[in-house]
C-alpha beads as a LAMMPS data file, in Angstrom:
LAMMPS data file: protein, C-alpha beads

449 atoms
448 bonds

1 atom types
1 bond types

-500.0 500.0 xlo xhi
-500.0 500.0 ylo yhi
-500.0 500.0 zlo zhi

Masses

1 110.0

Atoms # bond

1 1 1 -291.105 251.736 406.768
2 1 1 -292.301 255.091 405.434
3 1 1 -296.088 255.711 405.257
4 1 1 -297.941 254.367 402.237
5 1 1 -298.975 256.900 399.569
6 1 1 -302.412 258.208 400.688
7 1 1 -304.051 257.459 397.328
8 1 1 -302.761 253.883 397.425
9 1 1 -303.960 253.433 401.008
10 1 1 -307.381 254.822 400.051
11 1 1 -307.636 252.221 397.284
12 1 1 -306.274 249.121 398.977
13 1 1 -307.848 249.482 402.447
14 1 1 -311.414 248.664 401.281
15 1 1 -310.104 245.883 399.025
16 1 1 -308.405 244.106 401.957
17 1 1 -311.030 244.901 404.571
18 1 1 -310.174 243.200 407.866
19 1 1 -306.870 242.018 406.417
20 1 1 -305.527 245.542 405.997
21 1 1 -303.829 245.565 409.408
22 1 1 -302.086 242.266 408.608
23 1 1 -300.992 243.671 405.257
24 1 1 -299.479 246.741 406.913
25 1 1 -297.703 244.599 409.495
26 1 1 -296.192 242.415 406.748
27 1 1 -294.630 245.492 405.135
28 1 1 -292.721 246.139 408.365
29 1 1 -291.141 242.679 408.247
30 1 1 -287.887 241.837 406.488
31 1 1 -288.472 240.441 402.981
32 1 1 -287.969 236.675 402.709
33 1 1 -284.702 235.615 401.067
34 1 1 -285.095 232.995 398.345
35 1 1 -282.999 231.420 395.639
36 1 1 -283.753 229.113 392.735
37 1 1 -281.143 226.406 392.215
38 1 1 -279.824 225.285 388.845
39 1 1 -281.158 221.832 387.853
40 1 1 -277.696 220.694 386.686
41 1 1 -275.089 222.842 388.409
42 1 1 -276.380 222.963 391.982
43 1 1 -274.130 220.846 394.193
44 1 1 -274.585 222.002 397.774
45 1 1 -276.339 219.475 399.951
46 1 1 -277.817 221.610 402.725
47 1 1 -281.590 221.512 402.770
48 1 1 -283.595 224.707 403.114
49 1 1 -287.324 225.293 403.338
50 1 1 -288.697 224.825 399.810
51 1 1 -290.754 227.375 397.926
52 1 1 -293.894 225.253 397.553
53 1 1 -294.913 226.093 393.965
54 1 1 -291.592 225.237 392.309
55 1 1 -289.218 222.288 392.253
56 1 1 -286.173 224.525 392.454
57 1 1 -286.912 227.325 394.956
58 1 1 -285.530 227.535 398.482
59 1 1 -285.940 230.025 401.310
60 1 1 -282.732 230.955 403.115
61 1 1 -282.697 231.695 406.864
62 1 1 -280.736 234.928 406.255
63 1 1 -279.317 236.900 403.339
64 1 1 -275.688 235.957 402.730
65 1 1 -273.247 238.066 400.727
66 1 1 -273.951 236.433 397.372
67 1 1 -271.196 238.444 395.685
68 1 1 -268.615 236.512 397.713
69 1 1 -269.922 233.085 396.713
70 1 1 -268.104 231.691 393.635
71 1 1 -270.989 229.307 392.925
72 1 1 -273.288 232.299 392.465
73 1 1 -270.966 233.611 389.734
74 1 1 -270.792 230.152 388.184
75 1 1 -274.583 230.013 387.819
76 1 1 -275.315 227.328 390.416
77 1 1 -278.321 229.328 391.597
78 1 1 -280.239 232.536 390.910
79 1 1 -281.393 234.944 393.612
80 1 1 -285.084 235.411 392.895
81 1 1 -288.179 236.571 394.724
82 1 1 -290.360 233.576 395.643
83 1 1 -293.749 234.768 394.357
84 1 1 -292.459 235.193 390.812
85 1 1 -291.368 231.535 390.798
86 1 1 -295.072 230.677 390.449
87 1 1 -294.379 231.035 386.721
88 1 1 -293.409 227.365 386.940
89 1 1 -296.991 226.377 387.778
90 1 1 -298.324 228.589 384.985
91 1 1 -296.105 226.783 382.476
92 1 1 -296.481 223.245 383.795
93 1 1 -300.273 223.511 383.883
94 1 1 -300.753 225.125 380.467
95 1 1 -297.966 223.816 378.203
96 1 1 -296.557 220.409 377.306
97 1 1 -292.942 221.053 378.253
98 1 1 -291.828 217.840 376.554
99 1 1 -292.575 219.375 373.159
100 1 1 -290.134 221.433 371.106
101 1 1 -291.319 224.977 371.789
102 1 1 -290.455 228.525 370.771
103 1 1 -290.862 230.756 373.818
104 1 1 -290.600 234.535 374.134
105 1 1 -289.867 236.281 377.428
106 1 1 -290.622 239.792 376.223
107 1 1 -289.622 241.961 379.210
108 1 1 -286.901 239.676 380.489
109 1 1 -284.217 241.663 382.366
110 1 1 -282.532 240.934 384.664
111 1 1 -283.215 237.278 383.837
112 1 1 -285.055 235.597 386.704
113 1 1 -287.946 234.317 384.635
114 1 1 -285.754 233.493 381.623
115 1 1 -283.364 231.319 383.618
116 1 1 -286.379 229.666 385.228
117 1 1 -287.963 228.964 381.844
118 1 1 -284.726 227.412 380.583
119 1 1 -284.740 225.077 383.576
120 1 1 -288.188 223.830 382.525
121 1 1 -287.874 223.563 378.736
122 1 1 -286.352 220.573 376.991
123 1 1 -283.121 221.115 375.050
124 1 1 -284.955 221.044 371.697
125 1 1 -286.876 224.184 372.626
126 1 1 -285.783 227.779 372.039
127 1 1 -286.101 230.756 374.379
128 1 1 -285.893 234.339 373.114
129 1 1 -285.219 236.714 376.017
130 1 1 -285.844 240.332 375.103
131 1 1 -285.170 243.594 376.875
132 1 1 -285.860 247.027 375.376
133 1 1 -283.344 249.004 377.476
134 1 1 -279.810 248.319 376.269
135 1 1 -278.059 248.478 379.666
136 1 1 -280.569 246.057 381.172
137 1 1 -280.234 243.759 378.163
138 1 1 -276.485 243.522 378.845
139 1 1 -277.214 242.343 382.401
140 1 1 -279.759 239.872 381.009
141 1 1 -277.135 238.478 378.640
142 1 1 -274.634 238.026 381.466
143 1 1 -277.138 236.117 383.610
144 1 1 -278.146 233.820 380.756
145 1 1 -274.505 233.070 379.983
146 1 1 -274.005 232.117 383.627
147 1 1 -277.047 229.828 383.451
148 1 1 -275.300 228.072 380.590
149 1 1 -277.954 226.801 378.159
150 1 1 -277.285 227.014 374.397
151 1 1 -280.963 227.087 373.366
152 1 1 -281.491 230.778 374.052
153 1 1 -281.115 234.163 372.375
154 1 1 -280.899 237.599 373.999
155 1 1 -282.448 240.420 371.968
156 1 1 -282.638 244.191 372.431
157 1 1 -285.845 245.153 370.620
158 1 1 -289.010 247.163 371.071
159 1 1 -292.128 244.987 371.340
160 1 1 -293.264 246.373 367.966
161 1 1 -290.326 244.638 366.300
162 1 1 -291.939 241.273 366.989
163 1 1 -294.955 242.038 364.795
164 1 1 -293.094 240.658 361.779
165 1 1 -292.652 237.262 363.505
166 1 1 -296.286 236.315 363.021
167 1 1 -297.058 232.949 364.637
168 1 1 -293.413 232.253 365.579
169 1 1 -293.901 231.600 369.293
170 1 1 -295.800 228.824 371.056
171 1 1 -295.581 230.665 374.384
172 1 1 -295.246 234.382 375.144
173 1 1 -294.486 235.610 378.668
174 1 1 -295.026 239.299 379.428
175 1 1 -293.780 240.371 382.846
176 1 1 -295.038 243.861 382.194
177 1 1 -293.426 247.064 383.491
178 1 1 -295.786 248.194 386.225
179 1 1 -296.337 250.636 389.092
180 1 1 -294.506 248.312 391.489
181 1 1 -296.972 248.189 394.371
182 1 1 -295.798 244.700 395.252
183 1 1 -292.250 245.989 395.760
184 1 1 -293.020 248.511 398.519
185 1 1 -291.418 246.293 401.189
186 1 1 -288.440 245.123 399.148
187 1 1 -287.761 248.426 397.371
188 1 1 -289.227 251.324 399.427
189 1 1 -288.211 253.820 396.717
190 1 1 -291.057 252.338 394.641
191 1 1 -293.432 254.281 396.889
192 1 1 -291.851 257.566 395.821
193 1 1 -292.593 256.770 392.180
194 1 1 -296.174 255.603 392.774
195 1 1 -299.156 257.772 391.880
196 1 1 -302.644 257.210 390.406
197 1 1 -301.402 258.859 387.230
198 1 1 -298.459 256.460 387.012
199 1 1 -300.839 253.517 387.446
200 1 1 -302.899 254.744 384.485
201 1 1 -299.735 255.317 382.457
202 1 1 -298.527 251.776 383.212
203 1 1 -301.883 250.248 382.293
204 1 1 -301.858 252.029 378.924
205 1 1 -298.268 250.947 378.256
206 1 1 -299.125 247.356 379.164
207 1 1 -301.938 247.331 376.612
208 1 1 -299.571 248.656 373.952
209 1 1 -296.993 245.959 374.738
210 1 1 -299.607 243.204 374.521
211 1 1 -301.013 244.542 371.264
212 1 1 -297.555 244.814 369.687
213 1 1 -296.553 241.240 370.473
214 1 1 -299.885 239.486 370.020
215 1 1 -299.415 238.490 366.369
216 1 1 -296.107 236.793 367.216
217 1 1 -298.038 234.192 369.256
218 1 1 -299.352 231.330 367.140
219 1 1 -302.981 230.222 367.117
220 1 1 -303.758 228.119 370.223
221 1 1 -300.550 229.426 371.799
222 1 1 -300.180 230.254 375.499
223 1 1 -299.961 233.830 376.773
224 1 1 -298.735 234.434 380.347
225 1 1 -299.211 237.909 381.793
226 1 1 -297.821 239.047 385.126
227 1 1 -297.050 242.175 387.130
228 1 1 -295.641 242.989 390.556
229 1 1 -298.622 245.120 391.459
230 1 1 -302.041 244.700 393.094
231 1 1 -304.418 247.150 391.422
232 1 1 -307.125 245.938 389.062
233 1 1 -306.357 248.605 386.444
234 1 1 -303.058 246.906 385.575
235 1 1 -304.345 243.388 386.147
236 1 1 -308.025 242.412 385.837
237 1 1 -308.917 245.397 383.665
238 1 1 -306.142 244.487 381.239
239 1 1 -307.420 240.911 381.106
240 1 1 -310.915 242.173 380.289
241 1 1 -309.505 244.454 377.602
242 1 1 -307.530 241.555 376.138
243 1 1 -310.580 239.293 376.060
244 1 1 -312.655 242.038 374.408
245 1 1 -309.982 242.726 371.795
246 1 1 -308.899 239.201 370.852
247 1 1 -310.087 235.617 370.741
248 1 1 -308.827 234.177 374.039
249 1 1 -309.708 231.553 376.619
250 1 1 -308.691 231.822 380.263
251 1 1 -306.685 228.953 381.775
252 1 1 -307.655 228.204 385.357
253 1 1 -304.771 226.881 387.444
254 1 1 -304.870 224.446 390.333
255 1 1 -303.496 225.961 393.517
256 1 1 -303.031 224.477 396.967
257 1 1 -305.073 226.474 399.525
258 1 1 -302.106 226.191 401.903
259 1 1 -300.049 228.378 399.547
260 1 1 -302.090 231.463 400.459
261 1 1 -302.517 232.592 396.843
262 1 1 -305.740 234.487 396.082
263 1 1 -307.637 233.436 392.959
264 1 1 -309.564 236.289 391.357
265 1 1 -312.211 235.837 388.676
266 1 1 -313.730 238.472 386.439
267 1 1 -316.056 237.679 383.539
268 1 1 -314.735 234.123 383.368
269 1 1 -311.104 235.273 383.398
270 1 1 -308.898 233.907 386.167
271 1 1 -305.902 235.570 387.774
272 1 1 -303.755 234.852 390.818
273 1 1 -302.741 237.527 393.308
274 1 1 -300.010 237.278 395.942
275 1 1 -300.132 239.412 399.086
276 1 1 -297.132 239.488 401.486
277 1 1 -299.328 238.852 404.538
278 1 1 -300.632 235.638 402.945
279 1 1 -297.570 234.186 401.195
280 1 1 -293.875 234.132 401.980
281 1 1 -293.057 236.438 399.106
282 1 1 -293.681 239.848 397.615
283 1 1 -296.721 241.238 395.814
284 1 1 -297.405 239.617 392.444
285 1 1 -300.166 238.908 389.897
286 1 1 -300.246 236.324 387.113
287 1 1 -302.774 235.025 384.581
288 1 1 -302.656 232.489 381.751
289 1 1 -304.628 232.794 378.520
290 1 1 -304.950 230.554 375.469
291 1 1 -305.072 232.278 372.090
292 1 1 -307.982 231.191 369.929
293 1 1 -307.509 229.465 366.583
294 1 1 -309.552 232.148 364.811
295 1 1 -307.234 234.975 365.829
296 1 1 -304.381 236.365 363.753
297 1 1 -301.107 234.466 364.003
298 1 1 -300.800 231.290 361.989
299 1 1 -297.938 228.848 362.527
300 1 1 -294.695 230.431 361.376
301 1 1 -292.997 229.257 358.150
302 1 1 -290.351 231.941 357.566
303 1 1 -286.790 231.252 356.443
304 1 1 -283.520 233.118 356.716
305 1 1 -282.679 235.286 353.706
306 1 1 -279.104 234.040 353.687
307 1 1 -276.979 231.535 355.556
308 1 1 -274.789 232.560 358.480
309 1 1 -271.107 231.724 358.032
310 1 1 -269.898 228.445 359.502
311 1 1 -266.337 227.645 360.637
312 1 1 -263.923 225.578 358.604
313 1 1 -264.422 221.844 358.976
314 1 1 -261.073 221.403 360.731
315 1 1 -262.123 223.961 363.371
316 1 1 -265.455 222.201 363.935
317 1 1 -263.621 218.909 364.414
318 1 1 -261.466 220.500 367.103
319 1 1 -264.496 222.013 368.828
320 1 1 -266.774 218.969 368.843
321 1 1 -264.961 217.272 371.783
322 1 1 -265.692 220.369 373.900
323 1 1 -269.402 219.460 373.941
324 1 1 -270.442 216.592 376.217
325 1 1 -272.479 213.572 375.154
326 1 1 -272.077 214.374 371.467
327 1 1 -275.136 216.620 371.557
328 1 1 -276.097 217.573 368.010
329 1 1 -275.031 221.156 367.481
330 1 1 -274.617 223.649 364.676
331 1 1 -271.547 225.882 364.646
332 1 1 -271.686 229.478 363.418
333 1 1 -268.904 232.007 362.987
334 1 1 -269.131 235.790 363.242
335 1 1 -265.808 237.471 362.494
336 1 1 -263.365 235.614 364.789
337 1 1 -266.037 234.336 367.197
338 1 1 -267.426 230.798 366.964
339 1 1 -270.692 230.006 368.738
340 1 1 -272.990 227.018 368.672
341 1 1 -276.683 226.296 368.953
342 1 1 -278.774 223.119 369.167
343 1 1 -279.041 221.643 365.685
344 1 1 -282.804 221.221 366.142
345 1 1 -283.282 225.021 366.306
346 1 1 -280.511 226.144 363.982
347 1 1 -282.865 227.326 361.225
348 1 1 -285.036 229.362 363.605
349 1 1 -281.960 230.920 365.206
350 1 1 -280.475 231.745 361.810
351 1 1 -283.742 233.487 360.886
352 1 1 -283.837 235.460 364.148
353 1 1 -280.215 236.543 363.768
354 1 1 -281.313 238.384 360.626
355 1 1 -284.646 239.643 361.952
356 1 1 -283.910 241.094 365.389
357 1 1 -281.210 243.058 367.188
358 1 1 -279.231 240.249 368.799
359 1 1 -276.964 240.703 371.805
360 1 1 -276.154 237.057 372.383
361 1 1 -277.117 233.748 370.757
362 1 1 -276.472 230.119 371.662
363 1 1 -273.171 229.657 373.497
364 1 1 -269.943 231.420 372.594
365 1 1 -267.282 228.730 372.315
366 1 1 -264.022 230.320 371.223
367 1 1 -262.269 233.047 369.317
368 1 1 -260.006 232.124 366.426
369 1 1 -256.577 233.749 366.686
370 1 1 -254.328 232.583 363.874
371 1 1 -254.463 228.801 364.267
372 1 1 -255.358 228.899 367.955
373 1 1 -258.786 228.515 369.575
374 1 1 -259.143 230.718 372.649
375 1 1 -262.036 229.388 374.782
376 1 1 -264.779 231.876 375.666
377 1 1 -265.928 232.412 379.243
378 1 1 -269.484 231.393 378.335
379 1 1 -268.222 227.970 377.305
380 1 1 -266.777 227.428 380.775
381 1 1 -270.250 227.972 382.256
382 1 1 -272.096 225.857 379.705
383 1 1 -274.111 222.887 380.938
384 1 1 -272.831 221.024 377.878
385 1 1 -269.113 221.571 378.483
386 1 1 -267.034 218.378 378.384
387 1 1 -264.689 219.194 381.255
388 1 1 -262.414 216.255 380.562
389 1 1 -261.317 217.898 377.316
390 1 1 -259.285 220.420 379.343
391 1 1 -256.793 220.506 382.199
392 1 1 -258.640 221.242 385.444
393 1 1 -257.529 223.402 388.368
394 1 1 -259.638 223.097 391.530
395 1 1 -259.274 226.194 393.742
396 1 1 -260.253 227.045 397.313
397 1 1 -262.449 229.979 398.327
398 1 1 -259.594 232.467 398.683
399 1 1 -258.186 231.562 395.270
400 1 1 -261.645 231.642 393.692
401 1 1 -262.300 235.161 394.983
402 1 1 -258.920 236.331 393.726
403 1 1 -259.815 234.851 390.358
404 1 1 -263.235 236.553 390.316
405 1 1 -261.550 239.878 391.131
406 1 1 -259.381 239.209 388.081
407 1 1 -256.260 239.165 390.205
408 1 1 -253.240 236.932 389.721
409 1 1 -253.537 233.390 391.040
410 1 1 -250.895 230.680 391.300
411 1 1 -251.698 227.162 390.144
412 1 1 -249.894 223.873 389.831
413 1 1 -251.272 222.926 386.442
414 1 1 -250.061 221.847 383.048
415 1 1 -249.567 224.606 380.508
416 1 1 -252.303 225.874 378.232
417 1 1 -255.929 226.853 378.651
418 1 1 -257.122 225.455 381.966
419 1 1 -260.616 225.270 383.440
420 1 1 -260.846 226.756 386.934
421 1 1 -263.301 224.925 389.197
422 1 1 -264.613 225.599 392.678
423 1 1 -266.404 222.800 394.529
424 1 1 -266.163 220.911 391.229
425 1 1 -268.108 223.619 389.361
426 1 1 -266.506 225.621 386.563
427 1 1 -266.068 229.353 387.131
428 1 1 -263.843 230.260 384.154
429 1 1 -260.525 229.918 382.324
430 1 1 -256.884 230.721 382.858
431 1 1 -254.010 230.382 380.443
432 1 1 -251.050 228.728 382.169
433 1 1 -247.765 229.934 380.685
434 1 1 -244.201 228.904 381.648
435 1 1 -243.658 231.938 383.921
436 1 1 -247.159 233.155 384.812
437 1 1 -250.901 232.422 384.843
438 1 1 -253.106 234.726 382.755
439 1 1 -256.502 235.335 384.363
440 1 1 -259.147 235.185 381.601
441 1 1 -262.175 236.194 383.694
442 1 1 -264.181 238.895 381.822
443 1 1 -263.027 242.281 383.100
444 1 1 -266.558 243.719 382.956
445 1 1 -267.812 240.927 385.255
446 1 1 -265.115 241.128 387.926
447 1 1 -266.208 241.598 391.515
448 1 1 -264.993 244.640 393.435
449 1 1 -265.689 243.600 397.030

Bonds

1 1 1 2
2 1 2 3
3 1 3 4
4 1 4 5
5 1 5 6
6 1 6 7
7 1 7 8
8 1 8 9
9 1 9 10
10 1 10 11
11 1 11 12
12 1 12 13
13 1 13 14
14 1 14 15
15 1 15 16
16 1 16 17
17 1 17 18
18 1 18 19
19 1 19 20
20 1 20 21
21 1 21 22
22 1 22 23
23 1 23 24
24 1 24 25
25 1 25 26
26 1 26 27
27 1 27 28
28 1 28 29
29 1 29 30
30 1 30 31
31 1 31 32
32 1 32 33
33 1 33 34
34 1 34 35
35 1 35 36
36 1 36 37
37 1 37 38
38 1 38 39
39 1 39 40
40 1 40 41
41 1 41 42
42 1 42 43
43 1 43 44
44 1 44 45
45 1 45 46
46 1 46 47
47 1 47 48
48 1 48 49
49 1 49 50
50 1 50 51
51 1 51 52
52 1 52 53
53 1 53 54
54 1 54 55
55 1 55 56
56 1 56 57
57 1 57 58
58 1 58 59
59 1 59 60
60 1 60 61
61 1 61 62
62 1 62 63
63 1 63 64
64 1 64 65
65 1 65 66
66 1 66 67
67 1 67 68
68 1 68 69
69 1 69 70
70 1 70 71
71 1 71 72
72 1 72 73
73 1 73 74
74 1 74 75
75 1 75 76
76 1 76 77
77 1 77 78
78 1 78 79
79 1 79 80
80 1 80 81
81 1 81 82
82 1 82 83
83 1 83 84
84 1 84 85
85 1 85 86
86 1 86 87
87 1 87 88
88 1 88 89
89 1 89 90
90 1 90 91
91 1 91 92
92 1 92 93
93 1 93 94
94 1 94 95
95 1 95 96
96 1 96 97
97 1 97 98
98 1 98 99
99 1 99 100
100 1 100 101
101 1 101 102
102 1 102 103
103 1 103 104
104 1 104 105
105 1 105 106
106 1 106 107
107 1 107 108
108 1 108 109
109 1 109 110
110 1 110 111
111 1 111 112
112 1 112 113
113 1 113 114
114 1 114 115
115 1 115 116
116 1 116 117
117 1 117 118
118 1 118 119
119 1 119 120
120 1 120 121
121 1 121 122
122 1 122 123
123 1 123 124
124 1 124 125
125 1 125 126
126 1 126 127
127 1 127 128
128 1 128 129
129 1 129 130
130 1 130 131
131 1 131 132
132 1 132 133
133 1 133 134
134 1 134 135
135 1 135 136
136 1 136 137
137 1 137 138
138 1 138 139
139 1 139 140
140 1 140 141
141 1 141 142
142 1 142 143
143 1 143 144
144 1 144 145
145 1 145 146
146 1 146 147
147 1 147 148
148 1 148 149
149 1 149 150
150 1 150 151
151 1 151 152
152 1 152 153
153 1 153 154
154 1 154 155
155 1 155 156
156 1 156 157
157 1 157 158
158 1 158 159
159 1 159 160
160 1 160 161
161 1 161 162
162 1 162 163
163 1 163 164
164 1 164 165
165 1 165 166
166 1 166 167
167 1 167 168
168 1 168 169
169 1 169 170
170 1 170 171
171 1 171 172
172 1 172 173
173 1 173 174
174 1 174 175
175 1 175 176
176 1 176 177
177 1 177 178
178 1 178 179
179 1 179 180
180 1 180 181
181 1 181 182
182 1 182 183
183 1 183 184
184 1 184 185
185 1 185 186
186 1 186 187
187 1 187 188
188 1 188 189
189 1 189 190
190 1 190 191
191 1 191 192
192 1 192 193
193 1 193 194
194 1 194 195
195 1 195 196
196 1 196 197
197 1 197 198
198 1 198 199
199 1 199 200
200 1 200 201
201 1 201 202
202 1 202 203
203 1 203 204
204 1 204 205
205 1 205 206
206 1 206 207
207 1 207 208
208 1 208 209
209 1 209 210
210 1 210 211
211 1 211 212
212 1 212 213
213 1 213 214
214 1 214 215
215 1 215 216
216 1 216 217
217 1 217 218
218 1 218 219
219 1 219 220
220 1 220 221
221 1 221 222
222 1 222 223
223 1 223 224
224 1 224 225
225 1 225 226
226 1 226 227
227 1 227 228
228 1 228 229
229 1 229 230
230 1 230 231
231 1 231 232
232 1 232 233
233 1 233 234
234 1 234 235
235 1 235 236
236 1 236 237
237 1 237 238
238 1 238 239
239 1 239 240
240 1 240 241
241 1 241 242
242 1 242 243
243 1 243 244
244 1 244 245
245 1 245 246
246 1 246 247
247 1 247 248
248 1 248 249
249 1 249 250
250 1 250 251
251 1 251 252
252 1 252 253
253 1 253 254
254 1 254 255
255 1 255 256
256 1 256 257
257 1 257 258
258 1 258 259
259 1 259 260
260 1 260 261
261 1 261 262
262 1 262 263
263 1 263 264
264 1 264 265
265 1 265 266
266 1 266 267
267 1 267 268
268 1 268 269
269 1 269 270
270 1 270 271
271 1 271 272
272 1 272 273
273 1 273 274
274 1 274 275
275 1 275 276
276 1 276 277
277 1 277 278
278 1 278 279
279 1 279 280
280 1 280 281
281 1 281 282
282 1 282 283
283 1 283 284
284 1 284 285
285 1 285 286
286 1 286 287
287 1 287 288
288 1 288 289
289 1 289 290
290 1 290 291
291 1 291 292
292 1 292 293
293 1 293 294
294 1 294 295
295 1 295 296
296 1 296 297
297 1 297 298
298 1 298 299
299 1 299 300
300 1 300 301
301 1 301 302
302 1 302 303
303 1 303 304
304 1 304 305
305 1 305 306
306 1 306 307
307 1 307 308
308 1 308 309
309 1 309 310
310 1 310 311
311 1 311 312
312 1 312 313
313 1 313 314
314 1 314 315
315 1 315 316
316 1 316 317
317 1 317 318
318 1 318 319
319 1 319 320
320 1 320 321
321 1 321 322
322 1 322 323
323 1 323 324
324 1 324 325
325 1 325 326
326 1 326 327
327 1 327 328
328 1 328 329
329 1 329 330
330 1 330 331
331 1 331 332
332 1 332 333
333 1 333 334
334 1 334 335
335 1 335 336
336 1 336 337
337 1 337 338
338 1 338 339
339 1 339 340
340 1 340 341
341 1 341 342
342 1 342 343
343 1 343 344
344 1 344 345
345 1 345 346
346 1 346 347
347 1 347 348
348 1 348 349
349 1 349 350
350 1 350 351
351 1 351 352
352 1 352 353
353 1 353 354
354 1 354 355
355 1 355 356
356 1 356 357
357 1 357 358
358 1 358 359
359 1 359 360
360 1 360 361
361 1 361 362
362 1 362 363
363 1 363 364
364 1 364 365
365 1 365 366
366 1 366 367
367 1 367 368
368 1 368 369
369 1 369 370
370 1 370 371
371 1 371 372
372 1 372 373
373 1 373 374
374 1 374 375
375 1 375 376
376 1 376 377
377 1 377 378
378 1 378 379
379 1 379 380
380 1 380 381
381 1 381 382
382 1 382 383
383 1 383 384
384 1 384 385
385 1 385 386
386 1 386 387
387 1 387 388
388 1 388 389
389 1 389 390
390 1 390 391
391 1 391 392
392 1 392 393
393 1 393 394
394 1 394 395
395 1 395 396
396 1 396 397
397 1 397 398
398 1 398 399
399 1 399 400
400 1 400 401
401 1 401 402
402 1 402 403
403 1 403 404
404 1 404 405
405 1 405 406
406 1 406 407
407 1 407 408
408 1 408 409
409 1 409 410
410 1 410 411
411 1 411 412
412 1 412 413
413 1 413 414
414 1 414 415
415 1 415 416
416 1 416 417
417 1 417 418
418 1 418 419
419 1 419 420
420 1 420 421
421 1 421 422
422 1 422 423
423 1 423 424
424 1 424 425
425 1 425 426
426 1 426 427
427 1 427 428
428 1 428 429
429 1 429 430
430 1 430 431
431 1 431 432
432 1 432 433
433 1 433 434
434 1 434 435
435 1 435 436
436 1 436 437
437 1 437 438
438 1 438 439
439 1 439 440
440 1 440 441
441 1 441 442
442 1 442 443
443 1 443 444
444 1 444 445
445 1 445 446
446 1 446 447
447 1 447 448
448 1 448 449
């Protein structure tokens, strides 16, 4: 590994003291490989070493070629750095996850924390996953579609746009853009971008982001702040600034000493720092705060200005059997596209569709072409898909990879729209015609290996 930036070394050496040599040695090691499995879709039985602070994380003995695993594309697991999975403890210990919640993941791309949050929330909750940069928001949308939950929205907004949603959210998660000190091992190019000036710039930007979104959190709501950096300017100093600026209470978390996580306390504010020589993971910092009931942000009572169009009744009747277990859903139609959301959050989603810049909402079910319903790829990956409503075509690995490359595959299947499965997990649709099979995998998602 290249030498650490001198200014960074000058700062962190006294902080670590006798542990500095261990820290340096850990940066020379290969980063641990970890995945987080889907609570519903994961089907593989092999047991791997668990990530101790989550129910879903696993360490792998080596890094496979994930691109060539069809289950990865079907959303059976998410490749995620282990330290950041500690978000699960932050949520479980500060929020009643059995309640119907509105949650905002403000800086959400590429989707690790959002997919994790969806695995923890009940189906009557709503997650808004936001990303300011359009290209990154597109990637976020793809990953959430693969995860397959209908109770989510992907937005492409500046944090300031959430000011008008006063008191809308019960939980706000800010994984703030930072100087990336915790990524030096995993992404060595982060060292080239690091400087004391960049640290100060990041800290100022983090304060702005927090200030912009603060009113959107309801009174007594939960605020989770995290970075992938070590320095106090972006972590403890921001907590002190937050406590001085707003009415907040720090939430102290219970941690197992065996995990190797360092608890830091400043003026009664608690944070949790991850060092790579102490945990099997990358550098990370997280803190949980409770918003006071005297602060701005009452419970939200807004309503949509107008109703979103709904499909014709006869179309809804044809679509209802596509959803398993008769889950209560609300169908919306935008031009030729029909999508659905949980009925319990339909009003909130309808309001957000008119208040924010939406990239994706609920689950896309089908496009209406004349009198025909053409199933959408997102519906194939939905956790609520009723597979028995369609012909099924189980494929082997070679066929699955041809399908994911959007190449022609040959199937012995009845005609019509057919669900392609691999190891009994859906990976998409084909349209079986008398003389050919049309591959319906999204062209922009196709693999090129």
